[in-house]
C-alpha positions as MATLAB code, in Angstrom:
seq = 'MVVGDPWQKLGLGYKLVDYMIGIARDKGLRTLYALMLQDNYEAIRLMKEKGFRIEHEEGEMVRGVLNL';
ca = [
     173.562  117.923 -145.311;
     170.822  119.563 -147.305;
     170.264  119.146 -151.031;
     168.342  122.073 -152.517;
     165.183  121.440 -154.490;
     166.734  122.169 -157.928;
     169.345  119.416 -157.353;
     167.125  116.690 -155.891;
     166.567  113.404 -157.741;
     169.987  113.669 -159.443;
     171.950  111.309 -157.177;
     173.759  114.064 -155.297;
     172.536  112.806 -151.905;
     173.965  109.347 -152.599;
     177.334  110.815 -153.553;
     177.445  113.083 -150.493;
     176.604  110.213 -148.127;
     179.264  108.021 -149.753;
     181.755  110.881 -149.381;
     180.891  111.364 -145.690;
     181.177  107.624 -145.014;
     184.600  107.611 -146.670;
     185.804  110.554 -144.587;
     184.493  108.955 -141.380;
     186.335  105.713 -142.171;
     189.540  107.582 -143.057;
     189.356  109.405 -139.707;
     188.918  106.130 -137.844;
     185.405  106.815 -136.600;
     183.462  103.803 -135.426;
     179.924  105.118 -135.802;
     178.240  107.659 -138.068;
     174.905  109.263 -137.125;
     172.294  111.066 -139.217;
     169.275  112.977 -137.896;
     166.230  113.380 -140.125;
     162.635  114.442 -139.827;
     160.378  111.379 -139.640;
     158.399  112.528 -142.683;
     161.525  112.844 -144.867;
     160.899  109.469 -146.486;
     163.474  109.938 -149.247;
     166.296  110.650 -146.775;
     165.272  107.681 -144.626;
     165.176  105.413 -147.679;
     168.612  106.652 -148.748;
     170.085  105.980 -145.314;
     168.587  102.472 -145.247;
     170.063  101.752 -148.686;
     173.467  102.878 -147.410;
     173.242  100.488 -144.447;
     172.106  102.826 -141.681;
     169.870  101.399 -138.965;
     166.895  103.720 -138.360;
     165.915  104.497 -134.769;
     162.832  106.505 -133.867;
     163.487  109.386 -131.494;
     160.986  111.293 -129.407;
     159.144  113.962 -131.333;
     159.534  114.369 -135.078;
     163.064  113.032 -135.526;
     164.599  109.713 -136.522;
     168.241  108.804 -136.207;
     170.263  106.768 -138.660;
     173.153  104.804 -137.177;
     175.925  103.243 -139.247;
     178.619  101.163 -137.548;
     181.784  101.488 -139.611;
];
């Protein structure tokens, strides 16, 4: 997901992540993944707050993992 600059800092990211987690649970998924650039500190913080475990990938990416 991408939240455009004019809509950042309004809580939209939190709502979208909650919505995606709800859909994943409704569909019976066991794990939800998120890929982010390692310098996207706000996205990483958001994922940590939502319970995602952060794993560092090779290169410039990190992966968030949430067991449902």
